[in-house]
C-alpha positions as CSV (number, residue, x, y, z in Angstrom):
1,M,-38.6,-18.2,59.3
2,K,-42.1,-17.5,57.8
3,K,-41.0,-14.9,55.6
4,R,-38.6,-17.4,54.1
5,L,-41.1,-19.9,53.6
6,E,-43.1,-17.5,51.7
7,N,-40.5,-16.1,49.6
8,K,-38.1,-18.8,48.8
9,P,-38.9,-21.8,46.7
10,Y,-37.3,-24.5,48.9
11,F,-39.5,-27.1,47.4
12,I,-37.7,-27.0,44.2
13,I,-34.7,-28.8,46.0
14,L,-36.7,-30.7,48.6
15,I,-38.9,-32.6,46.0
16,G,-35.6,-33.9,44.6
17,V,-34.4,-35.1,48.3
18,F,-38.1,-36.6,49.1
19,Y,-38.1,-38.4,45.6
20,L,-34.6,-40.2,46.6
21,L,-35.6,-41.0,50.0
22,S,-39.0,-42.5,49.1
23,L,-37.0,-44.5,46.6
24,V,-34.5,-46.0,49.2
25,N,-37.5,-46.8,51.4
26,Q,-39.3,-48.3,48.6
27,Y,-36.6,-50.4,47.1
28,Y,-35.1,-51.5,50.3
29,P,-32.8,-53.6,50.6
30,I,-31.9,-53.3,47.1
31,L,-31.1,-49.5,47.9
32,R,-30.0,-48.3,51.1
33,V,-29.2,-44.6,52.3
34,S,-25.5,-44.9,51.3
35,D,-26.6,-45.1,47.8
36,L,-27.7,-41.6,47.9
37,T,-24.1,-40.4,47.4
38,L,-23.9,-42.1,43.9
39,P,-23.3,-39.6,41.2
40,V,-26.6,-39.7,39.7
41,A,-28.4,-39.0,43.1
42,L,-26.0,-36.3,43.7
43,L,-26.5,-34.9,40.1
44,L,-30.2,-34.8,40.6
45,I,-29.8,-32.9,43.7
46,A,-27.3,-30.3,41.9
47,I,-29.7,-29.7,39.2
48,N,-32.5,-28.9,41.7
49,V,-30.1,-26.5,43.7
50,F,-28.8,-24.7,40.6
51,L,-32.7,-24.4,39.5
52,Y,-33.4,-23.1,43.1
53,I,-30.4,-20.4,42.5
54,I,-31.8,-19.1,39.2
55,F,-35.1,-18.3,40.5
56,T,-34.0,-17.0,43.8
57,F,-30.9,-14.8,42.9
58,I,-30.5,-14.7,39.0
59,F,-34.2,-14.1,38.0
60,P,-36.2,-13.3,41.1
61,K,-38.9,-11.5,39.0
62,L,-39.6,-15.1,37.6
63,L,-40.1,-16.5,41.0
64,K,-44.0,-17.4,40.4
65,Y,-43.0,-19.7,37.5
66,A,-41.3,-22.0,40.3
67,L,-44.8,-23.4,40.9
68,L,-44.8,-24.5,37.2
69,L,-41.4,-25.8,37.7
70,L,-42.6,-27.8,40.4
71,Y,-45.3,-29.1,38.4
72,L,-42.9,-30.5,35.6
73,Q,-40.6,-31.9,38.6
74,M,-43.5,-33.8,39.6
75,V,-44.4,-35.3,36.5
76,Y,-40.8,-36.3,35.6
77,F,-40.0,-37.7,39.2
78,F,-43.3,-39.5,39.8
79,Y,-44.7,-40.4,36.3
80,G,-44.2,-44.0,37.1
81,S,-46.1,-44.2,40.2
82,L,-48.8,-42.0,38.7
83,Q,-49.0,-44.4,35.6
84,D,-49.0,-47.4,37.9
85,F,-52.0,-45.9,39.9
86,L,-53.8,-45.3,36.5
87,K,-53.3,-48.8,35.5
88,D,-54.9,-50.0,38.7
89,N,-57.8,-47.6,38.4
90,I,-58.3,-46.1,34.9
91,N,-56.4,-48.3,32.6
92,L,-57.1,-46.4,29.5
93,L,-56.0,-43.1,31.0
94,S,-52.3,-44.8,31.7
95,R,-51.8,-45.1,27.8
96,Y,-48.9,-42.8,26.6
97,R,-51.1,-41.2,23.8
98,Y,-53.7,-40.1,26.3
99,L,-51.6,-39.5,29.7
100,L,-48.7,-37.5,28.0
101,P,-51.1,-34.9,26.1
102,L,-53.0,-34.7,29.5
103,L,-50.1,-33.8,31.4
104,L,-48.8,-31.4,28.9
105,G,-52.2,-29.8,28.7
106,V,-52.1,-29.3,32.6
107,G,-48.9,-27.5,32.2
108,V,-49.8,-25.3,29.8
109,I,-53.0,-24.2,31.8
110,I,-50.5,-23.5,34.8
111,W,-48.4,-21.6,32.6
112,I,-51.1,-19.4,31.2
113,A,-52.7,-18.8,34.7
114,L,-49.1,-17.9,36.0
115,K,-48.7,-15.4,33.3
116,R,-51.9,-13.7,33.6
117,S,-51.8,-13.4,37.4
118,S,-50.4,-10.6,39.4
119,A,-51.2,-11.7,42.7
120,S,-48.8,-12.8,45.4
121,F,-48.1,-16.5,45.7
122,A,-46.7,-16.3,49.3
123,K,-49.4,-18.5,50.7
124,H,-48.6,-21.0,48.1
125,F,-44.9,-20.9,48.7
126,R,-45.4,-21.4,52.4
127,Y,-47.8,-24.1,52.1
128,L,-45.6,-26.0,49.3
129,N,-42.4,-25.6,51.4
130,T,-44.2,-26.8,54.6
131,L,-45.5,-29.8,53.0
132,F,-42.2,-30.9,51.4
133,I,-40.5,-30.4,54.7
134,I,-42.8,-32.8,56.4
135,L,-42.7,-35.2,53.5
136,V,-38.9,-35.2,53.9
137,V,-38.9,-35.8,57.5
138,I,-41.4,-38.7,57.3
139,E,-39.2,-40.4,54.9
140,V,-36.3,-39.8,56.9
141,V,-38.0,-41.3,60.2
142,R,-39.3,-44.4,57.6
143,S,-35.6,-45.0,56.7
144,I,-34.5,-45.1,60.1
145,T,-37.2,-47.5,61.0
146,I,-36.8,-49.7,58.1
147,T,-32.9,-49.5,58.6
148,A,-33.5,-50.8,62.3
149,T,-35.9,-53.4,61.6
150,D,-34.0,-54.6,58.3
151,G,-37.4,-54.2,56.3
152,Q,-39.3,-56.5,58.3
153,S,-42.3,-54.3,58.6
154,K,-42.8,-54.4,55.0
155,L,-43.5,-58.2,54.1
156,W,-45.8,-59.0,51.5
157,F,-46.1,-62.8,52.2
158,S,-48.7,-64.3,54.1
159,Q,-48.1,-65.2,57.7
160,R,-49.5,-68.7,58.0
161,K,-52.0,-68.7,60.8
162,D,-51.2,-72.4,61.5
163,L,-47.5,-71.9,61.3
164,R,-45.7,-71.3,64.8
165,I,-42.0,-71.4,64.9
166,N,-41.7,-72.7,68.4
167,T,-43.7,-75.7,67.6
168,A,-41.3,-76.8,65.0
169,I,-38.4,-77.1,67.5
170,C,-37.3,-80.9,68.2
171,D,-34.6,-81.4,70.4
172,T,-34.6,-85.1,70.2
173,C,-35.1,-85.4,66.4
174,F,-32.4,-86.7,63.8
175,K,-31.3,-83.6,61.8
176,P,-30.0,-84.1,58.6
177,D,-27.9,-81.5,56.5
178,I,-30.3,-80.1,54.0
179,Y,-29.1,-78.8,50.6
180,F,-31.7,-76.7,48.8
181,V,-30.4,-76.1,45.0
182,I,-32.3,-74.1,42.5
183,F,-31.7,-74.2,39.0
184,D,-33.4,-71.1,37.4
185,G,-35.9,-71.4,34.8
186,Y,-35.6,-75.3,34.3
187,T,-38.6,-76.5,32.7
188,A,-40.2,-79.9,33.6
189,S,-39.3,-83.1,31.5
190,R,-43.1,-83.4,30.4
191,T,-42.8,-80.1,28.8
192,L,-39.5,-80.6,27.3
193,K,-41.3,-83.6,25.6
194,E,-44.3,-81.7,24.8
195,Y,-42.9,-78.5,23.7
196,W,-39.4,-79.3,22.3
197,N,-39.9,-83.1,21.4
198,Y,-36.8,-83.7,23.5
199,D,-36.5,-86.8,25.8
200,N,-34.9,-85.8,29.1
201,N,-34.6,-89.2,30.3
202,G,-31.1,-89.0,30.7
203,L,-31.7,-86.8,33.8
204,D,-34.8,-88.4,34.7
205,S,-33.1,-91.7,34.9
206,F,-30.2,-90.4,36.8
207,F,-32.3,-89.1,39.6
208,R,-34.1,-92.4,39.9
209,Q,-30.9,-94.3,39.8
210,N,-29.8,-92.1,42.8
211,G,-32.5,-93.0,44.9
212,F,-34.5,-89.4,44.4
213,Y,-38.1,-89.1,44.5
214,Y,-39.1,-87.4,41.2
215,A,-42.1,-85.4,41.1
216,W,-43.2,-85.6,37.4
217,H,-46.3,-83.4,37.3
218,S,-44.5,-80.9,39.9
219,R,-45.4,-77.3,39.4
220,S,-44.1,-73.9,40.8
221,N,-46.5,-71.7,42.5
222,Y,-45.4,-68.6,40.7
223,N,-43.7,-67.7,37.4
224,S,-41.3,-65.1,39.0
225,T,-38.3,-66.0,40.8
226,P,-38.4,-64.1,44.0
227,Y,-42.0,-64.6,44.4
228,S,-41.5,-68.2,43.8
229,I,-38.4,-68.6,46.3
230,G,-40.2,-66.4,48.9
231,S,-43.2,-68.8,48.6
232,I,-41.0,-71.8,49.3
233,L,-39.0,-70.5,51.9
234,N,-42.2,-69.1,53.9
235,M,-44.2,-72.1,53.2
236,G,-47.3,-70.1,52.2
237,Y,-48.6,-67.8,49.3
238,H,-48.0,-64.0,49.3
239,A,-50.6,-61.7,50.7
240,K,-50.7,-59.5,47.7
241,R,-50.6,-60.2,44.2
242,P,-49.3,-57.5,41.8
243,N,-51.7,-56.7,39.1
244,R,-49.3,-55.1,36.9
245,K,-46.2,-55.8,35.3
246,I,-43.5,-57.1,37.8
247,D,-40.9,-54.0,37.9
248,V,-38.2,-53.3,40.1
249,V,-40.3,-52.2,42.9
250,Q,-42.4,-55.5,42.7
251,F,-39.3,-57.5,42.5
252,C,-37.9,-55.9,45.6
253,K,-41.3,-57.0,47.4
254,G,-40.4,-60.6,46.6
255,I,-36.9,-60.2,47.7
256,E,-38.0,-59.0,51.0
257,S,-40.1,-62.1,51.8
258,V,-36.8,-64.5,50.9
259,Q,-35.0,-62.2,53.6
260,T,-36.9,-62.7,56.3
261,N,-38.3,-66.2,55.6
262,S,-39.7,-68.8,58.1
263,V,-37.7,-71.8,56.9
264,C,-34.5,-70.1,58.0
265,K,-35.8,-69.1,61.3
266,I,-37.3,-72.6,62.0
267,L,-34.0,-74.1,61.1
268,E,-31.9,-71.6,63.2
269,K,-34.2,-72.5,66.2
270,N,-33.2,-76.1,65.7
271,N,-29.3,-75.4,66.0
272,Y,-28.8,-75.2,61.9
273,K,-26.2,-73.3,60.5
274,I,-27.4,-71.3,57.5
275,I,-25.2,-71.0,54.6
276,N,-26.3,-68.9,51.6
277,Q,-25.0,-69.4,48.2
278,S,-27.7,-67.7,46.4
279,C,-28.8,-64.2,45.0
280,F,-31.0,-63.3,47.9
281,P,-30.3,-62.1,51.3
282,L,-31.5,-64.5,53.9
283,P,-32.1,-63.6,57.7
284,N,-28.8,-62.2,58.8
285,Q,-27.2,-63.0,55.8
286,K,-26.1,-60.9,52.7
287,A,-26.3,-62.5,49.1
288,P,-23.1,-63.7,48.0
289,L,-24.2,-63.6,44.4
290,T,-25.8,-60.9,42.6
291,I,-28.8,-60.1,40.4
292,T,-27.1,-58.2,37.5
293,Y,-30.1,-56.1,36.5
294,L,-30.3,-55.0,40.1
295,T,-26.7,-54.1,40.3
296,R,-26.8,-51.0,38.3
297,K,-28.2,-48.7,41.0
298,E,-28.2,-45.6,39.0
299,R,-30.8,-47.1,36.8
300,I,-32.9,-48.3,39.7
301,L,-32.7,-44.5,41.0
302,L,-34.1,-43.2,37.8
303,A,-36.7,-46.1,37.2
304,Q,-39.7,-44.4,38.0
305,T,-39.0,-41.2,36.2
306,L,-40.7,-40.1,33.1
307,W,-37.7,-40.8,30.7
308,S,-36.8,-44.0,32.1
309,R,-40.4,-45.7,32.0
310,A,-40.8,-44.2,28.5
311,M,-37.6,-46.0,27.2
312,V,-38.9,-49.3,29.1
313,D,-42.4,-49.2,27.6
314,I,-42.0,-47.4,24.2
315,G,-38.3,-47.0,23.8
316,W,-38.4,-50.1,21.2
317,N,-39.9,-47.4,18.9
318,F,-36.4,-45.6,19.0
319,P,-33.8,-48.2,18.0
320,F,-31.1,-45.6,18.1
321,L,-31.6,-45.1,21.9
322,N,-31.6,-48.8,23.0
323,R,-29.0,-50.2,20.5
324,S,-26.2,-47.8,20.9
325,S,-22.8,-49.5,21.2
326,G,-22.8,-48.7,24.9
327,H,-25.9,-50.2,25.7
328,V,-25.0,-53.4,24.0
329,A,-21.9,-53.4,25.7
330,A,-23.5,-53.1,28.9
331,Q,-26.0,-55.9,28.3
332,I,-23.2,-58.4,27.4
333,A,-21.4,-57.4,30.7
334,R,-24.2,-58.3,32.6
335,A,-24.4,-61.6,30.6
336,K,-20.9,-62.3,31.4
337,S,-21.5,-61.7,35.3
338,N,-24.4,-64.3,35.3
339,R,-22.1,-66.9,33.6
340,L,-19.1,-66.2,36.2
341,Q,-21.7,-66.4,39.0
342,V,-22.6,-69.8,37.4
343,T,-18.9,-70.8,37.9
344,K,-19.1,-69.4,41.4
345,A,-22.0,-71.2,42.8
346,Y,-20.7,-74.2,41.6
347,D,-17.3,-74.0,43.0
348,S,-18.6,-72.7,46.4
349,L,-21.1,-75.4,46.7
350,L,-18.8,-78.2,46.2
351,K,-16.3,-76.6,48.5
352,I,-19.1,-76.4,51.0
353,S,-20.0,-80.1,50.7
354,A,-16.5,-81.3,51.3
355,Q,-16.4,-79.7,54.9
356,H,-17.7,-81.4,57.9
357,Y,-19.7,-79.0,60.2
358,Q,-20.2,-79.9,63.8
359,Q,-24.0,-78.7,63.6
360,P,-26.3,-79.6,61.0
361,V,-26.2,-77.0,58.0
362,F,-29.0,-75.7,55.5
363,V,-27.6,-74.6,52.3
364,Y,-29.3,-72.5,49.7
365,A,-27.6,-72.5,46.2
366,H,-28.8,-70.6,43.2
367,F,-27.8,-71.4,39.8
368,F,-28.5,-68.8,37.0
369,V,-29.2,-71.7,34.2
370,P,-30.8,-72.6,32.0
371,H,-32.4,-69.2,32.4
372,D,-31.3,-66.7,29.9
373,P,-28.9,-65.3,28.6
374,Y,-27.8,-68.1,26.8
375,F,-24.3,-68.4,27.0
376,Y,-23.6,-72.3,26.9
377,D,-24.1,-74.6,24.1
378,S,-24.8,-78.4,24.9
379,T,-21.3,-79.3,25.5
380,G,-20.6,-76.5,27.8
381,K,-18.7,-74.5,25.2
382,I,-19.1,-70.6,25.5
383,T,-21.1,-69.2,22.6
384,P,-20.2,-65.9,21.1
385,D,-21.1,-63.0,23.3
386,S,-22.7,-61.2,20.6
387,T,-25.3,-63.8,20.6
388,W,-26.2,-63.7,24.4
389,I,-28.5,-60.6,24.2
390,H,-30.6,-61.4,21.2
391,S,-34.0,-63.2,21.4
392,R,-33.8,-64.9,18.3
393,N,-34.1,-68.6,18.2
394,A,-34.4,-68.7,22.1
395,K,-36.3,-71.8,22.0
396,E,-33.1,-73.8,20.4
397,R,-30.7,-71.7,22.5
398,Y,-32.6,-72.7,25.7
399,L,-32.7,-76.3,25.0
400,S,-28.8,-76.2,24.4
401,Q,-28.2,-74.6,27.6
402,L,-30.5,-76.8,29.5
403,K,-28.3,-79.9,28.0
404,Y,-25.2,-78.8,29.4
405,T,-27.2,-77.7,32.6
406,N,-27.9,-81.3,32.9
407,T,-24.3,-81.9,33.4
408,I,-23.8,-79.5,36.1
409,I,-26.8,-81.1,38.1
410,K,-25.4,-84.6,37.6
411,D,-21.9,-83.3,38.9
412,V,-23.5,-81.5,41.8
413,V,-25.6,-84.3,42.7
414,T,-22.8,-86.9,42.6
415,H,-20.7,-84.5,44.9
416,L,-23.6,-83.9,47.3
417,K,-24.4,-87.6,47.7
418,K,-20.9,-88.4,48.9
419,E,-20.7,-89.3,52.5
420,G,-20.4,-86.7,55.1
421,N,-20.3,-86.3,58.8
422,R,-24.3,-86.7,58.9
423,P,-26.7,-87.9,56.0
424,R,-28.1,-85.1,53.6
425,V,-31.6,-84.1,52.4
426,L,-31.1,-82.9,48.8
427,I,-33.6,-80.7,47.1
428,I,-33.1,-80.2,43.6
429,Q,-35.8,-77.7,41.9
430,S,-36.3,-74.9,39.7
431,D,-38.2,-71.8,40.7
432,H,-40.4,-71.9,37.5
433,G,-40.1,-73.2,33.9
434,F,-39.4,-71.7,30.5
435,R,-41.2,-68.4,29.9
436,T,-40.5,-67.1,26.4
437,Y,-43.2,-69.2,24.6
438,G,-44.8,-66.2,22.8
439,N,-48.4,-67.7,23.1
440,V,-50.9,-66.8,25.7
441,A,-52.2,-70.2,25.5
442,L,-49.0,-71.7,26.5
443,R,-48.5,-69.4,29.8
444,P,-49.6,-72.6,32.0
445,L,-46.4,-74.2,30.9
446,E,-44.3,-71.7,32.7
447,F,-45.0,-73.2,36.0
448,N,-43.9,-76.8,35.2
449,N,-40.6,-77.1,37.0
450,L,-38.0,-79.5,38.0
451,N,-38.6,-81.0,41.4
452,A,-36.3,-84.0,42.8
453,I,-35.9,-84.7,46.3
454,Y,-33.7,-87.3,48.3
455,F,-34.2,-88.3,51.7
456,P,-31.5,-90.6,53.3
457,D,-34.0,-93.2,54.1
458,K,-35.8,-93.2,51.0
459,D,-39.1,-93.2,52.6
460,Y,-41.2,-90.8,50.3
461,A,-44.6,-91.8,51.7
462,Q,-45.4,-87.9,52.2
463,L,-44.5,-86.9,48.7
464,Y,-46.8,-86.9,45.9
465,D,-46.4,-86.7,42.2
466,S,-48.2,-83.3,41.7
467,I,-46.7,-81.5,44.4
468,T,-46.2,-77.7,44.2
469,S,-43.0,-75.9,45.4
470,V,-44.9,-74.4,48.4
471,N,-45.3,-77.7,50.2
472,T,-41.7,-78.8,49.9
473,F,-40.4,-77.7,53.5
474,P,-43.6,-78.6,55.2
475,V,-43.2,-82.2,54.3
476,V,-39.5,-81.9,55.2
477,F,-40.2,-80.2,58.5
478,R,-43.0,-82.9,59.1
479,K,-40.8,-85.9,58.7
480,Y,-37.8,-84.6,60.5
481,L,-38.8,-82.2,63.0
482,H,-42.2,-83.8,63.6
483,A,-43.6,-80.3,63.1
484,P,-47.6,-80.0,62.9
485,I,-47.4,-77.9,59.5
486,P,-50.4,-78.9,57.2
487,L,-49.8,-78.7,53.4
488,L,-51.5,-76.2,51.5
489,K,-53.8,-76.4,48.4
490,D,-51.5,-76.7,45.3
491,S,-52.2,-73.7,43.4
492,T,-50.3,-71.4,40.5
493,I,-50.5,-67.7,40.4
494,F,-49.4,-65.9,37.2
495,L,-47.6,-62.9,37.5
496,I,-47.3,-60.3,34.5
497,K,-44.1,-60.2,33.0
């Protein structure tokens, strides 16, 4: 065995296995072990096996250059991780103009050193083979652990020291149905007036006439959907704040906080039936809707590679690579999926609201409007699909889709307010506001959100006009479960988009 480790470049294959397993663990629950059977994953392994065969059987005299190949594999597979590390520690060096020449220079030095050397590299081979065997085993164990615990060991949200789930159990309390309905990216009426010069009084007055408490100066706590929803459903702020652009990895961290949230756990302890009609998994429940840009798992598997990272960061310099007919068609297909899911969310929510459940229910529904892509005009008519993927006139197109979203909101509220077998608490919110201002000075506006809450008894003494989303459920639980959950300081945390 020792001789094999010294003479065979198993690390050429093992590095690909390690890369894929580490991705599955890092992106869980978006990626799972079963996704390693996807064609792109199998292709990566096949290429590595082919390279191993070349060095081992076809050109054995070139065996020492397997070390150079390993270096190139490391650069390709882990470029994104290296760049993120440099951004956090040596930002200047993370720029392509410096990093790529540096990596190329190191590669040239390795090549020259190998060419000039006549020494045996048996010890190097043994060390690298052993190292990657250990790394693969570690990732396998991590994968088993994460799957067994459903990712609960990887949480990023802050566990509130003053939150005890058992203290929020109330056997004698009146327990209404709770409907938590999110309209993604809906900005506050005050911002619509300030930035669009649009009077949204039609919706504002609708809420007031229907007995809602309308928080005019409400704000979201985060400007990123999973972080905002995770904060709301955990009634707390995230323990870690990403200090770089929100990529797929960071997005998944936010999703994890939703998947194991405290609100659902408390409600389950109080005999609530949890009904998920959102794009995020809840405790013991899968997401019935999908986040379209996360459904292309092949893209996620390659997200941290040199090629994929370069296309995201500097691909705009090469329009022929990003604007091919296939690329445009894929974007339109994802936009169409979003539109269909708006219809699905609407139909499912109305169907649920018409049913009578023996136990109280908590329903979380998520509508992907008025967030882009903008496929509705103000009347609900579908716009030409060729306009869905362009950012031109985003301000005007957002407002048009928002106007139609108002129609959806009114219709949803009207149905939810119909008499059921028990009274209902209705929470109509947005996760954040409009985010495409194109002006750094306007970034604070991204937090100005929609926030309308309905209590059956219309006693809103615990609500206040400037409430932020994180304090939504503490108020609800204090009122209906008599839970001693203190409110948090209302703060906003800007995440880099």
